[in-house]
N, C-alpha and C positions, 0 to 999 in steps of 0.2 A: 480508439485503441485502449487507452486506460479507462478505469472506472472514474466516475466523477470524484469520488473520495480520494483516490490515488492522484488524479490530476491536481487536486487541491493542495495535497501535500508536496508534490513536486514543484508547483508554482510558488508555494511559500519558501521552498529552499532556494529557488532561483532568485527570489527577492533579496536573500540574504547575501547573495554573491558579492555584491559592491562593498559589504560591510566587513568582510573577513580578509585577513592578510597572513600569509605563511610565516612561520618563525624561521625555518631554514630549509634548504633543499637537500634531498637525499637521493640524488640521481634522477630517476624517473618518478620519485615520489616527493611529497612535501610534508613538512611537519607543521601542524597547527596547534594553537591553544585552544582548548575545548573544555569549558567548565572546570578550570583549574588543572587540567590534566594536558599532557602533550600526546597527540594522536598523529599517526601516519595515515596518508591518503594517497591514492593513485588514481588514474583516470577511470578505473572500474571498480575500486573497492575503498573502503574507509573503516577506521576504527571507532568512529563516532556512534552514539546511541541510535541516531536515525537509521543509519545504514545497517547496523548490526541487528536492530530489532525488526525493522520493516523491510529490509532489503531493497529499499527504494534509493535512488541516487540523491545525495545530499549536496549542500553548498560546497563542500570541500571537493567533491568530485567535479562539480560544475566549474569550480575555480580552475582546477587542473586542465580539464578539458579545453576551457577557453584559452588558458595560457599556451597550451600545445596547438591551438588552431583547429581543434576537432569540433564537430557538432556538439552543442551543449547536451542534447538529449537524443538518444536512440533507444528504440524499444528493447534492444539486447541488454540494456541496463536494468530492466525490470523483469522480476520473475512472472511466470504466466498467471500466478494467482491474482495479480493486480490488473489483468486485461478484462475487458468487457466480455469477450468471448467466453473466457473461463468462468466468469461470474454467471453468465447466462446458463452455461452447462451445469453448473453446481448448485443452482437454486433448489431443485428437487432431485434428490438422488435417483438414478435411473433404476436401481434394483428394488425400489419400493413399488408396490402395486399403485396403480393409477387412482384407486379409491382413496388413497391417502393424499393425493394432490389437493391442497387447499384452494388452489387457483387465485384469481385476482378478486379483490374486494369490489363490489358493485356499488357500495354506498359512498358518498362523498365525504361523510364525517369521519374523524379519527376514532379509532376503537379505544375505549377506555381500559383501564387496568382490569377491571372484572371481566370484560369481553375478552381480553388477551388470555387471561387465565383459563376461562371456559374453553376457549378454542384449543389451547395447549392440552388441557386435560382430555378433551375429546380425542385429540390426535394420539395422546399417550394410551388411551384405552384401545384405539384401533391398532396400534403397534403391538400392545401386549396380546391382542388376540391373534396375531399371526403365528 
């Protein structure tokens, strides 16, 4: 469902769940202390950096969902950009010719900085020729 990177971010936020405590209740929202600020959070949104920048569920959202007896995580909490299906579709833009498709590396060793630069330069030349 989620990319490995997004899964790791969500798992890290879930680990913080037991360490946070709300300051006060604001109806269906809770107020939390966050890096010296007071932020509001609900079961689907939050004012913290993690949610605002990444649009991924944070520990504050998980805390509220747990308190409300809801499932901690559901796919509706994550934008499509963090899903594996979106990632697979977006690797090579569909409007570019197939000749620009770099494909998978067949060598087992990691490419060095010079090799990466050379590959990017070649791709840029091909794009410029379009």
